[in-house]
Wavefront OBJ file of the C-alpha trace (Angstrom):
o trace
v 94.659 97.668 108.809
v 98.198 97.758 107.564
v 98.946 100.554 105.078
v 102.263 100.339 103.096
v 104.190 101.806 100.305
v 106.298 99.753 98.097
v 108.981 101.380 95.927
v 109.660 99.583 93.033
v 112.685 99.910 90.853
v 112.531 98.552 87.099
v 114.489 97.965 84.549
v 114.805 100.704 81.649
v 111.926 101.778 79.868
v 109.880 99.014 81.710
v 107.908 101.137 84.205
v 104.981 101.652 81.950
v 104.466 97.984 81.111
v 104.672 97.253 84.591
v 102.302 99.502 86.176
v 99.049 97.714 84.940
v 100.123 94.563 86.624
v 101.332 96.056 89.970
v 97.815 98.111 90.095
v 95.808 94.663 89.521
v 96.916 93.389 92.778
v 94.293 93.073 95.082
v 96.233 94.415 98.012
v 97.154 97.593 95.828
v 94.968 100.606 96.252
v 97.374 102.950 93.782
v 100.479 102.985 92.092
v 102.109 105.589 90.172
v 105.458 106.286 88.087
v 107.111 108.827 89.747
v 110.807 110.511 89.154
v 113.639 110.102 91.802
v 115.359 106.780 92.820
v 112.538 104.323 92.246
v 110.506 103.937 89.078
v 106.502 102.971 90.486
v 105.325 103.678 93.842
v 102.577 101.082 95.331
v 100.526 101.952 98.012
v 99.076 98.925 99.833
v 96.427 98.286 102.200
v 96.164 95.102 103.995
v 94.798 93.484 107.299
v 97.987 91.854 107.902
v 101.843 92.818 107.615
v 102.378 89.127 106.218
v 100.101 90.369 103.661
v 102.266 93.578 102.725
v 105.145 91.100 102.841
v 103.909 88.891 100.049
v 102.739 91.657 98.016
v 106.176 92.840 97.836
v 108.529 89.923 97.708
v 106.256 87.694 96.036
v 104.134 88.948 93.692
v 105.898 92.610 92.640
v 109.372 91.058 93.022
v 107.879 88.042 90.850
v 107.230 90.265 87.946
v 109.642 90.089 84.851
v 111.608 93.689 85.137
v 111.274 94.234 88.336
v 114.732 94.892 89.728
v 114.739 96.056 93.487
v 111.798 97.216 96.056
v 111.826 98.787 99.283
v 108.895 98.700 101.540
v 107.583 101.352 104.369
v 104.991 100.489 106.379
v 102.822 103.544 107.962
v 102.902 104.281 111.223
v 99.972 106.505 111.544
v 96.049 105.981 111.303
l 1 2 3 4 5 6 7 8 9 10 11 12 13 14 15 16 17 18 19 20 21 22 23 24 25 26 27 28 29 30 31 32 33 34 35 36 37 38 39 40 41 42 43 44 45 46 47 48 49 50 51 52 53 54 55 56 57 58 59 60 61 62 63 64 65 66 67 68 69 70 71 72 73 74 75 76 77
């Protein structure tokens, strides 16, 4: 199992409308609006690293209003 966190930067005022679609992705266990350099953090659980990449680069970055993502893969169990 691969556990990762995807930080999402959105356009101004778009975080709330993007939270639902991000939460709806099958690989996303949780997603929250946060304060700081990024607007949303998504917690992802997948069977393979490739699925984390697909979630970040194809699914989340494919949403209109997403301007940037940064992915962190957990190294602990």
